[in-house]
N, CA, C and O atoms as a Tinker XYZ file with bonds, in Angstrom:
   392  protein
     1  N     20.828000    6.168000  -27.697000    73     2
     2  CA    19.788000    7.081000  -28.164000    64     1     3
     3  C     20.408000    8.105000  -29.099000    63     2     4     5
     4  O     21.384000    8.765000  -28.743000    81     3
     5  N     19.863000    8.237000  -30.259000    73     3     6
     6  CA    20.345000    9.206000  -31.241000    64     5     7
     7  C     19.722000   10.574000  -30.969000    63     6     8     9
     8  O     18.590000   10.679000  -30.496000    81     7
     9  N     20.482000   11.605000  -31.276000    73     7    10
    10  CA    20.023000   12.974000  -31.099000    64     9    11
    11  C     19.479000   13.520000  -32.418000    63    10    12    13
    12  O     19.931000   13.137000  -33.497000    81    11
    13  N     18.525000   14.399000  -32.314000    73    11    14
    14  CA    17.992000   15.118000  -33.468000    64    13    15
    15  C     18.811000   16.390000  -33.631000    63    14    16    17
    16  O     19.159000   17.040000  -32.645000    81    15
    17  N     19.117000   16.743000  -34.862000    73    15    18
    18  CA    19.883000   17.958000  -35.149000    64    17    19
    19  C     18.923000   19.080000  -35.530000    63    18    20    21
    20  O     18.003000   18.882000  -36.324000    81    19
    21  N     19.147000   20.246000  -34.959000    73    19    22
    22  CA    18.392000   21.451000  -35.304000    64    21    23
    23  C     19.410000   22.488000  -35.760000    63    22    24    25
    24  O     20.289000   22.886000  -34.996000    81    23
    25  N     19.285000   22.922000  -37.014000    73    23    26
    26  CA    20.190000   23.942000  -37.544000    64    25    27
    27  C     19.586000   25.316000  -37.297000    63    26    28    29
    28  O     18.463000   25.595000  -37.715000    81    27
    29  N     20.333000   26.166000  -36.619000    73    27    30
    30  CA    19.904000   27.535000  -36.406000    64    29    31
    31  C     20.124000   28.324000  -37.707000    63    30    32    33
    32  O     20.966000   27.945000  -38.520000    81    31
    33  N     19.370000   29.419000  -37.907000    73    31    34
    34  CA    19.489000   30.183000  -39.154000    64    33    35
    35  C     20.916000   30.609000  -39.499000    63    34    36    37
    36  O     21.320000   30.557000  -40.660000    81    35
    37  N     21.666000   31.023000  -38.503000    73    35    38
    38  CA    23.055000   31.451000  -38.760000    64    37    39
    39  C     23.853000   30.305000  -39.375000    63    38    40    41
    40  O     24.592000   30.510000  -40.339000    81    39
    41  N     23.710000   29.108000  -38.827000    73    39    42
    42  CA    24.454000   27.950000  -39.327000    64    41    43
    43  C     24.048000   27.619000  -40.761000    63    42    44    45
    44  O     24.900000   27.302000  -41.590000    81    43
    45  N     22.769000   27.692000  -41.052000    73    43    46
    46  CA    22.293000   27.412000  -42.418000    64    45    47
    47  C     22.918000   28.401000  -43.400000    63    46    48    49
    48  O     23.398000   28.014000  -44.466000    81    47
    49  N     22.906000   29.674000  -43.030000    73    47    50
    50  CA    23.508000   30.695000  -43.881000    64    49    51
    51  C     24.996000   30.416000  -44.100000    63    50    52    53
    52  O     25.478000   30.469000  -45.231000    81    51
    53  N     25.720000   30.121000  -43.026000    73    51    54
    54  CA    27.161000   29.890000  -43.134000    64    53    55
    55  C     27.478000   28.663000  -43.985000    63    54    56    57
    56  O     28.442000   28.668000  -44.751000    81    55
    57  N     26.678000   27.626000  -43.854000    73    55    58
    58  CA    26.882000   26.418000  -44.663000    64    57    59
    59  C     26.685000   26.737000  -46.131000    63    58    60    61
    60  O     27.533000   26.403000  -46.958000    81    59
    61  N     25.571000   27.383000  -46.466000    73    59    62
    62  CA    25.297000   27.696000  -47.869000    64    61    63
    63  C     26.333000   28.645000  -48.445000    63    62    64    65
    64  O     26.775000   28.471000  -49.581000    81    63
    65  N     26.718000   29.641000  -47.674000    73    63    66
    66  CA    27.730000   30.591000  -48.111000    64    65    67
    67  C     29.059000   29.877000  -48.394000    63    66    68    69
    68  O     29.738000   30.193000  -49.371000    81    67
    69  N     29.419000   28.933000  -47.554000    73    67    70
    70  CA    30.666000   28.192000  -47.734000    64    69    71
    71  C     30.605000   27.275000  -48.944000    63    70    72    73
    72  O     31.577000   27.165000  -49.692000    81    71
    73  N     29.481000   26.624000  -49.138000    73    71    74
    74  CA    29.310000   25.776000  -50.324000    64    73    75
    75  C     29.457000   26.617000  -51.587000    63    74    76    77
    76  O     30.151000   26.220000  -52.523000    81    75
    77  N     28.807000   27.774000  -51.617000    73    75    78
    78  CA    28.897000   28.662000  -52.780000    64    77    79
    79  C     30.342000   29.107000  -53.020000    63    78    80    81
    80  O     30.818000   29.116000  -54.155000    81    79
    81  N     31.027000   29.473000  -51.944000    73    79    82
    82  CA    32.414000   29.916000  -52.063000    64    81    83
    83  C     33.285000   28.806000  -52.646000    63    82    84    85
    84  O     34.039000   29.041000  -53.591000    81    83
    85  N     33.188000   27.619000  -52.098000    73    83    86
    86  CA    34.026000   26.521000  -52.581000    64    85    87
    87  C     33.693000   26.138000  -54.018000    63    86    88    89
    88  O     34.589000   25.785000  -54.785000    81    87
    89  N     32.424000   26.204000  -54.392000    73    87    90
    90  CA    32.056000   25.907000  -55.783000    64    89    91
    91  C     32.616000   26.949000  -56.749000    63    90    92    93
    92  O     32.929000   26.622000  -57.893000    81    91
    93  N     32.746000   28.196000  -56.303000    73    91    94
    94  CA    33.363000   29.225000  -57.138000    64    93    95
    95  C     34.853000   28.959000  -57.331000    63    94    96    97
    96  O     35.428000   29.317000  -58.359000    81    95
    97  N     35.470000   28.330000  -56.336000    73    95    98
    98  CA    36.899000   28.027000  -56.424000    64    97    99
    99  C     37.166000   26.843000  -57.350000    63    98   100   101
   100  O     38.106000   26.853000  -58.144000    81    99
   101  N     36.317000   25.825000  -57.229000    73    99   102
   102  CA    36.488000   24.619000  -58.034000    64   101   103
   103  C     35.175000   23.841000  -58.029000    63   102   104   105
   104  O     34.616000   23.573000  -56.965000    81   103
   105  N     34.687000   23.481000  -59.194000    73   103   106
   106  CA    33.438000   22.719000  -59.296000    64   105   107
   107  C     33.588000   21.416000  -58.496000    63   106   108   109
   108  O     34.571000   20.689000  -58.636000    81   107
   109  N     32.603000   21.152000  -57.671000    73   107   110
   110  CA    32.604000   19.932000  -56.869000    64   109   111
   111  C     33.184000   20.100000  -55.481000    63   110   112   113
   112  O     32.963000   19.257000  -54.611000    81   111
   113  N     33.923000   21.179000  -55.259000    73   111   114
   114  CA    34.535000   21.392000  -53.951000    64   113   115
   115  C     33.478000   21.726000  -52.899000    63   114   116   117
   116  O     33.617000   21.354000  -51.734000    81   115
   117  N     32.425000   22.427000  -53.312000    73   115   118
   118  CA    31.325000   22.721000  -52.394000    64   117   119
   119  C     30.651000   21.447000  -51.915000    63   118   120   121
   120  O     30.301000   21.321000  -50.741000    81   119
   121  N     30.472000   20.510000  -52.826000    73   119   122
   122  CA    29.876000   19.225000  -52.458000    64   121   123
   123  C     30.800000   18.442000  -51.520000    63   122   124   125
   124  O     30.336000   17.770000  -50.598000    81   123
   125  N     32.088000   18.534000  -51.761000    73   123   126
   126  CA    33.066000   17.872000  -50.894000    64   125   127
   127  C     32.986000   18.443000  -49.471000    63   126   128   129
   128  O     33.009000   17.697000  -48.491000    81   127
   129  N     32.893000   19.771000  -49.373000    73   127   130
   130  CA    32.736000   20.417000  -48.073000    64   129   131
   131  C     31.456000   19.933000  -47.387000    63   130   132   133
   132  O     31.471000   19.559000  -46.214000    81   131
   133  N     30.358000   19.945000  -48.129000    73   131   134
   134  CA    29.058000   19.509000  -47.608000    64   133   135
   135  C     29.140000   18.075000  -47.080000    63   134   136   137
   136  O     28.651000   17.781000  -45.989000    81   135
   137  N     29.756000   17.193000  -47.855000    73   135   138
   138  CA    29.860000   15.786000  -47.449000    64   137   139
   139  C     30.677000   15.624000  -46.173000    63   138   140   141
   140  O     30.300000   14.860000  -45.284000    81   139
   141  N     31.799000   16.343000  -46.083000    73   139   142
   142  CA    32.600000   16.246000  -44.864000    64   141   143
   143  C     31.829000   16.804000  -43.669000    63   142   144   145
   144  O     31.811000   16.203000  -42.595000    81   143
   145  N     31.197000   17.951000  -43.867000    73   143   146
   146  CA    30.427000   18.560000  -42.786000    64   145   147
   147  C     29.398000   17.584000  -42.239000    63   146   148   149
   148  O     29.261000   17.441000  -41.024000    81   147
   149  N     28.671000   16.910000  -43.131000    73   147   150
   150  CA    27.602000   16.033000  -42.663000    64   149   151
   151  C     28.111000   14.711000  -42.110000    63   150   152   153
   152  O     27.367000   14.019000  -41.416000    81   151
   153  N     29.347000   14.340000  -42.390000    73   151   154
   154  CA    29.957000   13.217000  -41.672000    64   153   155
   155  C     30.087000   13.596000  -40.192000    63   154   156   157
   156  O     29.854000   12.771000  -39.309000    81   155
   157  N     30.455000   14.833000  -39.938000    73   155   158
   158  CA    30.615000   15.309000  -38.559000    64   157   159
   159  C     29.258000   15.531000  -37.890000    63   158   160   161
   160  O     29.108000   15.279000  -36.694000    81   159
   161  N     28.281000   15.997000  -38.647000    73   159   162
   162  CA    26.923000   16.135000  -38.107000    64   161   163
   163  C     26.400000   14.751000  -37.717000    63   162   164   165
   164  O     25.778000   14.597000  -36.666000    81   163
   165  N     26.649000   13.748000  -38.559000    73   163   166
   166  CA    26.236000   12.379000  -38.229000    64   165   167
   167  C     26.904000   11.900000  -36.943000    63   166   168   169
   168  O     26.287000   11.186000  -36.153000    81   167
   169  N     28.166000   12.291000  -36.728000    73   167   170
   170  CA    28.862000   11.918000  -35.495000    64   169   171
   171  C     28.188000   12.549000  -34.277000    63   170   172   173
   172  O     28.091000   11.924000  -33.222000    81   171
   173  N     27.726000   13.787000  -34.428000    73   171   174
   174  CA    27.023000   14.472000  -33.332000    64   173   175
   175  C     25.700000   13.772000  -33.038000    63   174   176   177
   176  O     25.304000   13.658000  -31.878000    81   175
   177  N     25.022000   13.307000  -34.070000    73   175   178
   178  CA    23.757000   12.584000  -33.885000    64   177   179
   179  C     23.970000   11.365000  -32.993000    63   178   180   181
   180  O     23.152000   11.081000  -32.117000    81   179
   181  N     25.052000   10.658000  -33.212000    73   179   182
   182  CA    25.334000    9.430000  -32.471000    64   181   183
   183  C     25.864000    9.719000  -31.071000    63   182   184   185
   184  O     25.463000    9.074000  -30.102000    81   183
   185  N     26.768000   10.695000  -30.972000    73   183   186
   186  CA    27.370000   11.034000  -29.681000    64   185   187
   187  C     27.694000   12.527000  -29.664000    63   186   188   189
   188  O     28.730000   12.930000  -30.192000    81   187
   189  N     26.839000   13.353000  -29.074000    73   187   190
   190  CA    27.054000   14.806000  -29.108000    64   189   191
   191  C     27.995000   15.347000  -28.034000    63   190   192   193
   192  O     28.162000   16.562000  -27.925000    81   191
   193  N     28.598000   14.493000  -27.260000    73   191   194
   194  CA    29.361000   14.958000  -26.100000    64   193   195
   195  C     30.827000   15.232000  -26.423000    63   194   196   197
   196  O     31.731000   14.637000  -25.838000    81   195
   197  N     31.038000   16.145000  -27.367000    73   195   198
   198  CA    32.387000   16.570000  -27.709000    64   197   199
   199  C     32.806000   17.705000  -26.790000    63   198   200   201
   200  O     32.057000   18.103000  -25.898000    81   199
   201  N     33.992000   18.216000  -27.011000    73   199   202
   202  CA    34.611000   19.216000  -26.144000    64   201   203
   203  C     33.715000   20.447000  -25.938000    63   202   204   205
   204  O     33.120000   20.971000  -26.879000    81   203
   205  N     33.641000   20.882000  -24.689000    73   203   206
   206  CA    32.916000   22.116000  -24.368000    64   205   207
   207  C     33.859000   23.287000  -24.644000    63   206   208   209
   208  O     35.003000   23.304000  -24.190000    81   207
   209  N     33.354000   24.260000  -25.395000    73   207   210
   210  CA    34.141000   25.446000  -25.730000    64   209   211
   211  C     33.999000   26.494000  -24.636000    63   210   212   213
   212  O     34.987000   26.941000  -24.054000    81   211
   213  N     32.759000   26.877000  -24.364000    73   211   214
   214  CA    32.477000   27.823000  -23.284000    64   213   215
   215  C     31.000000   27.731000  -22.941000    63   214   216   217
   216  O     30.160000   27.554000  -23.823000    81   215
   217  N     30.690000   27.850000  -21.669000    73   215   218
   218  CA    29.301000   27.718000  -21.240000    64   217   219
   219  C     28.744000   26.371000  -21.662000    63   218   220   221
   220  O     29.295000   25.327000  -21.314000    81   219
   221  N     27.663000   26.396000  -22.404000    73   219   222
   222  CA    27.046000   25.165000  -22.915000    64   221   223
   223  C     27.448000   24.856000  -24.345000    63   222   224   225
   224  O     27.040000   23.832000  -24.893000    81   223
   225  N     28.237000   25.720000  -24.956000    73   223   226
   226  CA    28.607000   25.551000  -26.363000    64   225   227
   227  C     29.716000   24.511000  -26.495000    63   226   228   229
   228  O     30.748000   24.577000  -25.826000    81   227
   229  N     29.470000   23.563000  -27.368000    73   227   230
   230  CA    30.461000   22.528000  -27.680000    64   229   231
   231  C     31.056000   22.815000  -29.048000    63   230   232   233
   232  O     30.496000   23.577000  -29.837000    81   231
   233  N     32.190000   22.199000  -29.315000    73   231   234
   234  CA    32.898000   22.485000  -30.552000    64   233   235
   235  C     33.409000   21.178000  -31.156000    63   234   236   237
   236  O     33.891000   20.290000  -30.453000    81   235
   237  N     33.288000   21.090000  -32.484000    73   235   238
   238  CA    33.810000   19.935000  -33.211000    64   237   239
   239  C     34.465000   20.449000  -34.492000    63   238   240   241
   240  O     33.768000   20.908000  -35.397000    81   239
   241  N     35.795000   20.379000  -34.583000    73   239   242
   242  CA    36.481000   20.861000  -35.787000    64   241   243
   243  C     36.449000   19.824000  -36.907000    63   242   244   245
   244  O     36.521000   18.620000  -36.659000    81   243
   245  N     36.340000   20.312000  -38.141000    73   243   246
   246  CA    36.469000   19.445000  -39.303000    64   245   247
   247  C     37.949000   19.208000  -39.554000    63   246   248   249
   248  O     38.788000   19.979000  -39.087000    81   247
   249  N     38.277000   18.157000  -40.283000    73   247   250
   250  CA    39.691000   17.863000  -40.538000    64   249   251
   251  C     40.193000   18.460000  -41.840000    63   250   252   253
   252  O     41.240000   19.108000  -41.856000    81   251
   253  N     39.464000   18.256000  -42.934000    73   251   254
   254  CA    39.967000   18.708000  -44.230000    64   253   255
   255  C     39.749000   20.210000  -44.439000    63   254   256   257
   256  O     40.640000   20.912000  -44.917000    81   255
   257  N     38.591000   20.682000  -44.088000    73   255   258
   258  CA    38.248000   22.088000  -44.293000    64   257   259
   259  C     38.429000   22.848000  -42.974000    63   258   260   261
   260  O     38.191000   22.288000  -41.904000    81   259
   261  N     38.846000   24.110000  -43.043000    73   259   262
   262  CA    39.146000   24.875000  -41.815000    64   261   263
   263  C     37.891000   25.457000  -41.165000    63   262   264   265
   264  O     37.708000   26.673000  -41.109000    81   263
   265  N     37.039000   24.570000  -40.679000    73   263   266
   266  CA    35.777000   24.969000  -40.057000    64   265   267
   267  C     35.604000   24.271000  -38.726000    63   266   268   269
   268  O     36.173000   23.209000  -38.471000    81   267
   269  N     34.797000   24.901000  -37.882000    73   267   270
   270  CA    34.447000   24.362000  -36.580000    64   269   271
   271  C     32.933000   24.418000  -36.460000    63   270   272   273
   272  O     32.311000   25.426000  -36.797000    81   271
   273  N     32.345000   23.335000  -35.981000    73   271   274
   274  CA    30.900000   23.305000  -35.717000    64   273   275
   275  C     30.701000   23.696000  -34.256000    63   274   276   277
   276  O     31.259000   23.068000  -33.356000    81   275
   277  N     29.907000   24.732000  -34.027000    73   275   278
   278  CA    29.537000   25.147000  -32.677000    64   277   279
   279  C     28.098000   24.717000  -32.435000    63   278   280   281
   280  O     27.217000   24.993000  -33.249000    81   279
   281  N     27.863000   24.046000  -31.322000    73   279   282
   282  CA    26.514000   23.560000  -31.037000    64   281   283
   283  C     26.327000   23.395000  -29.533000    63   282   284   285
   284  O     27.285000   23.416000  -28.760000    81   283
   285  N     25.077000   23.233000  -29.143000    73   283   286
   286  CA    24.755000   22.936000  -27.754000    64   285   287
   287  C     23.711000   21.828000  -27.754000    63   286   288   289
   288  O     23.006000   21.618000  -28.741000    81   287
   289  N     23.629000   21.139000  -26.652000    73   287   290
   290  CA    22.699000   20.009000  -26.608000    64   289   291
   291  C     21.651000   20.203000  -25.517000    63   290   292   293
   292  O     21.903000   20.813000  -24.478000    81   291
   293  N     20.489000   19.670000  -25.789000    73   291   294
   294  CA    19.409000   19.593000  -24.815000    64   293   295
   295  C     19.228000   18.109000  -24.537000    63   294   296   297
   296  O     18.579000   17.396000  -25.301000    81   295
   297  N     19.806000   17.659000  -23.441000    73   295   298
   298  CA    19.775000   16.230000  -23.126000    64   297   299
   299  C     18.365000   15.721000  -22.882000    63   298   300   301
   300  O     18.054000   14.587000  -23.245000    81   299
   301  N     17.505000   16.529000  -22.279000    73   299   302
   302  CA    16.146000   16.076000  -21.970000    64   301   303
   303  C     15.334000   15.825000  -23.239000    63   302   304   305
   304  O     14.482000   14.937000  -23.268000    81   303
   305  N     15.597000   16.608000  -24.289000    73   303   306
   306  CA    14.875000   16.439000  -25.553000    64   305   307
   307  C     15.664000   15.655000  -26.585000    63   306   308   309
   308  O     15.161000   15.362000  -27.670000    81   307
   309  N     16.919000   15.311000  -26.242000    73   307   310
   310  CA    17.797000   14.574000  -27.162000    64   309   311
   311  C     17.951000   15.327000  -28.483000    63   310   312   313
   312  O     17.783000   14.767000  -29.567000    81   311
   313  N     18.277000   16.620000  -28.354000    73   311   314
   314  CA    18.492000   17.480000  -29.526000    64   313   315
   315  C     19.836000   18.171000  -29.431000    63   314   316   317
   316  O     20.300000   18.526000  -28.347000    81   315
   317  N     20.449000   18.354000  -30.583000    73   315   318
   318  CA    21.672000   19.140000  -30.688000    64   317   319
   319  C     21.367000   20.321000  -31.598000    63   318   320   321
   320  O     20.894000   20.141000  -32.720000    81   319
   321  N     21.634000   21.519000  -31.117000    73   319   322
   322  CA    21.348000   22.746000  -31.854000    64   321   323
   323  C     22.650000   23.294000  -32.424000    63   322   324   325
   324  O     23.521000   23.754000  -31.685000    81   323
   325  N     22.769000   23.240000  -33.735000    73   323   326
   326  CA    23.974000   23.758000  -34.374000    64   325   327
   327  C     23.809000   25.254000  -34.555000    63   326   328   329
   328  O     22.969000   25.720000  -35.325000    81   327
   329  N     24.633000   25.999000  -33.822000    73   327   330
   330  CA    24.563000   27.459000  -33.818000    64   329   331
   331  C     25.354000   28.082000  -34.956000    63   330   332   333
   332  O     24.931000   29.086000  -35.528000    81   331
   333  N     26.501000   27.494000  -35.290000    73   331   334
   334  CA    27.356000   28.091000  -36.312000    64   333   335
   335  C     28.270000   27.022000  -36.903000    63   334   336   337
   336  O     28.631000   26.043000  -36.251000    81   335
   337  N     28.622000   27.250000  -38.151000    73   335   338
   338  CA    29.666000   26.473000  -38.830000    64   337   339
   339  C     30.679000   27.533000  -39.233000    63   338   340   341
   340  O     30.529000   28.212000  -40.249000    81   339
   341  N     31.700000   27.655000  -38.422000    73   339   342
   342  CA    32.555000   28.827000  -38.375000    64   341   343
   343  C     33.894000   28.565000  -39.044000    63   342   344   345
   344  O     34.587000   27.606000  -38.706000    81   343
   345  N     34.258000   29.425000  -40.000000    73   343   346
   346  CA    35.574000   29.326000  -40.630000    64   345   347
   347  C     36.619000   29.780000  -39.620000    63   346   348   349
   348  O     36.457000   30.819000  -38.980000    81   347
   349  N     37.679000   29.012000  -39.476000    73   347   350
   350  CA    38.654000   29.278000  -38.415000    64   349   351
   351  C     39.466000   30.555000  -38.609000    63   350   352   353
   352  O     40.144000   30.998000  -37.681000    81   351
   353  N     39.411000   31.151000  -39.794000    73   351   354
   354  CA    40.155000   32.399000  -39.987000    64   353   355
   355  C     39.357000   33.625000  -39.548000    63   354   356   357
   356  O     39.890000   34.735000  -39.539000    81   355
   357  N     38.092000   33.442000  -39.185000    73   355   358
   358  CA    37.262000   34.564000  -38.756000    64   357   359
   359  C     37.681000   35.022000  -37.363000    63   358   360   361
   360  O     38.329000   34.293000  -36.612000    81   359
   361  N     37.296000   36.233000  -37.052000    73   359   362
   362  CA    37.566000   36.823000  -35.744000    64   361   363
   363  C     36.861000   36.009000  -34.652000    63   362   364   365
   364  O     35.654000   35.779000  -34.724000    81   363
   365  N     37.607000   35.585000  -33.662000    73   363   366
   366  CA    37.034000   34.771000  -32.583000    64   365   367
   367  C     36.005000   35.521000  -31.751000    63   366   368   369
   368  O     35.252000   34.903000  -30.999000    81   367
   369  N     35.961000   36.836000  -31.872000    73   367   370
   370  CA    34.920000   37.603000  -31.181000    64   369   371
   371  C     33.526000   37.262000  -31.712000    63   370   372   373
   372  O     32.521000   37.527000  -31.053000    81   371
   373  N     33.478000   36.679000  -32.898000    73   371   374
   374  CA    32.194000   36.313000  -33.508000    64   373   375
   375  C     31.736000   34.914000  -33.119000    63   374   376   377
   376  O     30.680000   34.463000  -33.564000    81   375
   377  N     32.524000   34.218000  -32.288000    73   375   378
   378  CA    32.122000   32.882000  -31.845000    64   377   379
   379  C     30.755000   32.944000  -31.149000    63   378   380   381
   380  O     30.476000   33.899000  -30.424000    81   379
   381  N     29.924000   31.959000  -31.359000    73   379   382
   382  CA    28.645000   31.941000  -30.637000    64   381   383
   383  C     28.871000   31.648000  -29.157000    63   382   384   385
   384  O     29.834000   30.979000  -28.783000    81   383
   385  N     27.984000   32.150000  -28.337000    73   383   386
   386  CA    28.072000   31.864000  -26.902000    64   385   387
   387  C     26.671000   31.604000  -26.386000    63   386   388   389
   388  O     25.685000   32.091000  -26.939000    81   387
   389  N     26.603000   30.841000  -25.333000    73   387   390
   390  CA    25.295000   30.508000  -24.748000    64   389   391
   391  C     25.484000   30.256000  -23.280000    63   390   392
   392  O     24.520000   29.958000  -22.576000    81   391
């Protein structure tokens, strides 16, 4: 059974902000980030049971870009809620919790 992805507002903002940042650094780099991110989102759709970070929050790190996807799942509704797409250099006090 595949899961439906729900992006929370914070995650949408962080994704767009990161795409803009990478495009300012080098044309096409934002698209590269987006493509890698959605490879990992597709993995969550197929199997959302990655490592639990704390409470109900799960974590999936990207390989090329220094980001971590924070999300939680609702097994009864078969949904994964992406709370944040967090740059690893940020203060860990800003990690989402649930």
